C-alpha positions, 0 to 999 in steps of 0.5 A: 192245247188249251192253257189255263193260268195258274189262277183259273186251273180247275181245282185239282188235289193231284196237281203238285207245288214244289219250290226251289230256294237258294242263294243266286247260282245255287243250282235252282234252275238246273235241278228244277229242269231235272224234276220237270223232265222226270216227274212231268212237272211245269218249270217256272223260273222266276229269273227267266220269266222276268228277263223275258218280260224285260226284253219284251219291253212291255210296261210291266217289263220296264217296271221290272228293269228298273228294280233289276238294274239296281239289284233290289227286290221287285215289289209284291204287286208286280210279282203278283202280276207275273204269277197270275200270268202263268200258263198251265199245261193241263197234261202236267202234274204240277209246278216247280218253282224256281226261285220263288217265293223270295220273301215271306210275303210271297210265300203267303201269297203262294199259300193262298193260291195253293189253298184256294186251288186245293193243290198239294204242296210238297215242300220248300227246298233250300239249296245251301251254298256258301257266298264264296261258291255263289260269287264263283258261280255267278262270275263264270255264268256272267262270262259264259251266258252274257247276263248283265245282272251277273257282271255288275259287281255292286248288283251282285253284292246287293242281291247276295245282301238282300238274299241274306236279309230276306231268307231268315224269316222265309226259311223259318216260316217254312221250317215251322210249317214242316215243308223246309227241306235243306239240301247241300248245294255244294255237291255235284248236280247228280248228287244234289238231284239224288237228294231232292228225289228222295223227297219226291218218290 
């Protein structure tokens, strides 16, 4: 199987892009996996990809780790390097982004890629959960999945604070472009997925 990167995939108007967004532990990864399986999409979890890069101890991974350890946003320059290296399976019908974009500048970066590649953008799905729910889920995940970034209270607080700050202009941007889809992430996994599917069929 020959894989292209997202930047050199042949122009294909049938290739679709979906973005799942929300507070940490809002269920993005779970829903992205379900979309990928049912609709033949390639799942790209930004959080997972960043952790893989950190674990590789590559120069890029070391840079990423310094940001993650402090609970602060990774720079656009580093994020662009990560995006450029996405491997695309030509048999897939599109990519579902889990946790990207995180801020307005990243959204504009992705829009440039979509426009240049003639891809179809389906929508920006905001999985809404309360801070209380996010904290409860993060605590559970930190205990069961051994994720260090979920165990430090100050790091978690920083992540939620940054989300609150950066989410406003990003959500407004997609709302103005009529791409914003608000989803109640407090519901069960099955119910959330049913709401998302309404916009994919």
